[in-house]
C-alpha positions in Angstrom: 99.7 117.0 274.7 100.6 116.8 271.0 103.7 118.9 271.8 104.9 116.5 274.5 104.4 113.6 272.2 106.4 115.2 269.4 109.3 115.9 271.8 109.4 112.3 273.1 109.4 111.0 269.5 112.4 113.3 268.6 114.3 112.3 271.8 113.9 108.5 271.7 114.1 107.7 268.0 117.4 108.4 266.1 117.3 111.0 263.4 118.0 108.6 260.5 114.9 106.6 261.4 112.6 109.5 261.9 111.3 109.7 258.3 110.2 106.0 258.3 108.7 105.9 261.8 105.1 106.0 262.5 103.6 109.4 262.6 100.2 109.6 264.4 97.4 110.7 262.2 95.8 114.0 262.8 92.4 113.7 264.5 89.3 114.3 262.4 87.8 117.7 262.9 84.8 117.7 265.1 81.6 118.2 263.3 80.0 121.6 263.7 76.6 121.6 265.2 73.9 122.5 262.7 76.0 121.5 259.7 76.2 118.2 257.9 79.6 116.5 257.7 81.0 116.7 254.2 80.4 113.5 252.2 83.5 111.6 250.9 84.0 112.1 247.2 82.5 109.5 245.0 85.0 107.2 243.2 85.5 108.2 239.7 84.6 105.6 237.1 87.6 104.0 235.5 88.1 104.9 231.9 87.7 101.8 229.6 90.5 101.6 227.2 89.3 101.2 223.6 90.4 97.9 222.1 90.5 97.7 218.4 89.6 94.3 216.9 91.3 93.5 213.7 88.8 92.4 211.1 88.8 88.7 210.2 90.3 87.6 206.9 87.8 87.2 204.1 86.8 83.9 202.6 88.7 84.7 199.5 92.0 85.2 201.3 91.5 82.0 203.3 90.8 80.0 200.1 93.8 81.6 198.4 96.0 80.7 201.4 94.8 77.1 201.4 95.4 76.8 197.7 98.9 78.3 197.8 99.8 76.1 200.8 98.7 73.0 198.9 100.7 74.2 195.9 103.8 74.6 198.1 103.3 71.1 199.7 103.1 69.5 196.2 106.3 71.3 195.1 108.1 70.3 198.3 107.2 66.7 197.9 108.0 66.7 194.2 111.5 68.0 195.0 112.2 64.6 196.7 111.2 62.6 193.6 114.6 62.9 191.7 116.5 61.7 194.8 114.0 58.9 195.4 114.3 57.7 191.8 118.1 57.8 192.0 118.3 55.8 195.2 115.7 53.2 193.9 117.7 52.7 190.7 121.1 52.5 192.5 120.1 50.5 195.5 117.1 48.5 194.2 119.1 45.3 193.5 120.8 45.6 196.8 117.6 45.9 198.7 116.0 43.1 196.7 118.8 40.6 197.4 119.0 41.5 201.1 115.2 41.1 201.4 115.2 37.7 199.7 118.0 36.4 201.9 115.8 36.9 205.0 113.2 34.5 203.6 113.3 30.8 202.8 111.2 28.4 200.9 107.9 29.4 199.3 107.7 32.9 200.9 110.9 33.8 199.0 109.5 32.9 195.6 106.2 34.6 196.5 108.0 37.9 197.4 110.1 37.6 194.3 107.0 37.3 192.1 105.4 40.2 193.9 108.5 42.4 193.4 108.6 41.5 189.7 104.9 42.4 189.4 105.4 45.8 191.1 108.4 46.6 188.8 106.3 45.8 185.7 103.5 47.9 187.0 105.9 50.9 187.5 107.2 50.6 183.9 103.6 50.4 182.6 102.6 53.4 184.6 105.4 55.6 183.3 104.7 54.5 179.7 100.9 55.1 180.1 101.6 58.7 181.4 104.0 59.3 178.5 101.5 58.2 175.9 98.8 60.3 177.4 101.1 63.3 177.5 101.9 62.8 173.8 98.2 62.7 173.0 97.4 65.9 175.0 100.4 67.6 173.3 99.1 66.8 169.8 95.5 68.0 170.7 96.9 71.2 172.3 99.1 72.0 169.3 96.0 71.7 167.0 93.9 74.0 169.3 96.7 76.6 169.5 97.5 76.4 165.7 93.8 77.2 164.9 94.2 80.7 166.5 97.8 81.2 165.2 99.3 81.2 168.7 103.0 82.1 168.6 105.4 79.2 169.1 102.5 76.7 169.1 104.8 73.7 168.4 106.6 74.4 171.6 103.7 75.7 173.7 101.5 72.7 172.9 103.7 70.0 174.3 104.5 72.1 177.4 100.8 72.6 178.1 100.0 69.0 177.4 102.6 67.4 179.7 102.0 70.0 182.5 98.3 69.1 182.4 99.3 65.7 183.8 100.6 67.1 187.1 98.0 66.2 189.7 96.1 68.8 191.7 97.8 71.8 190.0 97.9 70.5 186.4 95.2 73.0 185.2 96.9 76.2 186.3 100.3 75.0 185.1 98.8 74.0 181.7 97.4 77.6 181.3 100.7 79.3 181.9 102.5 78.6 178.6 99.6 79.7 176.2 98.8 82.8 178.3 102.4 83.9 178.2 102.7 83.2 174.5 99.6 85.3 173.6 100.6 88.4 175.7 102.7 90.1 173.0 100.3 89.6 170.1 96.8 90.1 171.4 94.9 91.9 174.2 91.4 90.8 173.2 89.5 89.1 176.1 88.0 86.6 173.6 91.5 85.1 172.9 92.2 84.6 176.6 88.7 83.2 177.1 89.2 80.7 174.2 92.6 79.5 175.5 91.3 79.2 179.1 88.2 77.3 178.2 89.9 75.0 175.7 92.7 74.1 178.0 90.3 73.6 181.0 88.0 71.3 179.0 90.9 69.3 177.6 92.4 68.9 181.1 89.0 67.7 182.6 88.4 65.3 179.7 91.9 63.8 180.0 91.7 63.5 183.8 88.3 61.9 184.0 88.2 59.8 180.8 91.6 59.4 179.1 93.6 58.9 182.3 91.7 55.9 183.6 91.7 54.4 180.1 95.4 54.9 179.1 97.1 54.5 182.5 94.6 52.0 184.0 94.8 49.6 181.0 98.6 49.7 181.2 98.7 48.7 184.8 95.7 46.3 184.4 93.3 48.2 186.5 89.7 48.7 185.4 88.6 52.3 184.9 86.2 52.2 187.8 88.9 51.2 190.2 91.2 53.9 188.8 88.5 56.6 189.3 87.7 55.4 192.8 91.4 55.3 193.7 91.9 58.9 192.5 89.0 60.0 194.6 90.0 58.1 197.7 93.7 58.9 197.8 93.1 62.5 196.6 90.7 63.0 199.5 93.2 61.5 202.0 96.4 63.1 200.8 95.4 65.9 198.4 97.8 66.5 195.5 100.3 63.8 196.6 97.4 61.3 196.9 96.4 62.0 193.3 100.0 61.6 192.2 100.4 58.2 194.0 96.9 56.9 193.7 97.5 54.7 190.6 101.0 53.4 191.7 99.7 52.5 195.1 96.6 50.7 193.8 98.5 48.9 191.1 101.1 47.9 193.6 98.4 46.4 195.8 97.0 44.5 192.8 100.5 43.2 191.9 100.9 41.9 195.4 97.5 40.3 195.5 98.1 38.6 192.2 101.2 36.9 193.6 100.2 36.1 197.2 98.3 32.9 197.8 94.8 33.6 199.1 94.7 37.1 197.8 94.2 36.3 194.1 90.4 37.1 194.2 91.1 40.6 195.3 93.6 41.0 192.5 91.0 39.9 190.0 88.5 42.3 191.5 90.8 45.2 190.9 91.9 44.0 187.5 90.5 44.8 184.0 
C-alpha cells in the first residue's frame, strides 16, 4: 500500500513541488507485548544566562557629581553676567523711556520713583560688596604675612574677593594660598593653618559681615538679609545666593514707592 501511494504521489505532483509537498508520516511502531513503550525524553531545563549587575555608585561619587554640577551651573550663569550688564547699561535709558510712555498720570511718577529706588539699590549693593572685599583682602594679607606666605600682597586680595562668590566662594578662596605654598613647604600643619583660617574668615564674613556691610547699604536689616540668603539659596542654590540681596532690596525699593505697600517696605528696612 505504501508503494502504491508513493507512485501516485510521483505521478500527479510535478517534480519541482515534490520537496514542499506533504509527506505522510511513518506510522509508530507497534508496541511489543511484554515490554513497556519507551518514555519520551524529558525536556532539558533551559540554561539561565548569568546577568551581571553593575554596582551602584557610592554616596561619595553622588555627592561629588552633585557638587560639580552645581559648580558648572554657577559658572554657566555667571558667563551671562557681562552681557547682561552691557545690555542694561546700553539699553537702560531706552527701556525706561519706553516704559514710562505707556503710563499716564500718577502711575508714571510712581514707576519713575520705583526705578530710581532700584537703581540706587544696585549702586549701594555693588559698593557694599566692594568694601567687604577690601576688608577681607586686608585680613587675608595679615594672616598670610604671619606665616611668610610667598606673594602674600597678591594672594591676599585674590582670596578675599573670591570668598565673596556665593556657593563656591570657600573653595575658590582656598586655591590662591594653596598654590602659593606648594613650592616652599610640604608640612601638613601649614596647609591645615591656611585651610582653617580661610574657612573661618569666609564663614565669619558670610554670616556676620555680609548682612552688616551689604544690608546697611541697601537699607535692609540683618535679619531680613539672613532670611533672604536662606530662602533664595534654598530655592535656586548658588544663583539664589548671588541674587538674594538684589531681589530683596528691589522688592523693598518698589514697596517704598508704591502707595499701599509702604508698611512692607518699612518691615524690610533697617
